[in-house]
N, C-alpha and C positions, 0 to 999 in steps of 0.2 A: 527569503528571510535569513537574517543573520544568526538566529538561534531558535531552539525548539519552542521557547516561550512565545516568541513572535509568531512562529508558524501556527501554533495552537490558537493564539488570539485572533489571527486573521484567516481562519478557516471555518467556513460554514457550508456544509455540515462539518462537525469536528474532524480534525486531521486523523487519518488512519495511521496507527503506529504499531511497531513491533520491536521488541528487543532483538539485537543482533550482535554478532562478533565478526570483526574484520580480521582476516588472516590469510596470507598466501594469495592475495589477489581475489579473494572470494568473500562474500558476506554470507554468513550462516545465520539464518533466522532462528529464533528461539524454538520454533516448531520443526526444525530439522531441514528446511529447504535451503539449498546453497545457490547463491546468485553470483554472476560475474560482478566484479566491483572495480570502480575507478581506483587510482592510487589513493590509498588511505593509510593513516597510521593504524597499526594493528592494535586490537583491543575491543572492549565493549563499546557499543554504539546503539543508536536507535534509528530505525528507518521511519520515514514519514511519506505518505502518499495521499494525495487529495482524491476525493470521491470521484471526480470526473476523469481521473487518470487510471482508474480500474475499469475492467470490463467484464460483463457476463457472457460475452461472445469471444471466440478465439481471436487472438491478436498475434501476428507474426512476431516472433522473438520474445513473447511473453511466457511466463511460467504459470501453469495451472495450479490452483490451490483448492483443495476441497473445502467447502463451506456448508453451513446450514442457515437457511433463511429464518430470520427473526420476525420481520414484518416488511411489507412493501407499501410505499406511499406514492400514489399517482399524482403528479403535479401538472397535469396537462399533457404536454408532448414529451415529458421525461418522467422517470420514476426513481425515487430513492429506495433502494433495496438494502435494508439493514440485515447484515449477515454476521455469523459467528465463524471466525477462522481460528481453529485451535484454541478456543477460549477467549479470543480477542474480539471485541465488538467493532466491526468495520461497517462503513456505508459506501455503497456503489451508486453513482449517479448514472443511470442507464437511459439511453435514448428510447423513446416510445413508451407505450403502456405495458408495464410488466406487473403481473399479478400472481407471483408465486405465493404459495400458502406457507404460514409459519411451520417450521419443521421440515420443509422440503430440502432435499439435497441440492446443492448448487456448485458450480465451479466458477471461481473468480480468477481472472487473468491478470497477473501482476507483471508489468513491463519494467525490467530493471533499469531501463533508460529514463524512467519517470520518477525515480526515487529521490528523496532528499535524505541525506545521511548526516546525522548529528553525532558528534563525539560524546564521550562520557561526560565532558564538561558542559554539554548542551549546545555548544557552538556548531554552526554548519561546517561539516567536513567535506561534503561533496554534493554536487547537484546533477540534474539530468544531463546538462551539457558536458560535464566531465565524464559521466558514464557512457555517453554516446561516442566520445572520443576514444574510449578504452577498447 
């Protein structure tokens, strides 16, 4: 997507977002996690990650984030697990039947190579392919 508005419009379930700041080759998320970043202009930005690009299972190169389960929806061979990450409502599309209870602690794995980074102006500043090259 060329911008955050487009990414939001064409994301079902909704795009997972977090405010961030790019500085010194790192992205510092609003809740204190620092991730490696592709070349970006320094300053405030927003990260976006789609539900199917998060994981409830460990992923090599991914960063674990503590979360709390809000609700789980089984949709056949996949489950939508709605979580809270530092006050942000996110959704994970997990393979298989997942039935965590509301309030359960969870770990969501965020792979920095899967991020979309949008500048303060809402325009796309970096994609996964740029992060993979960094």
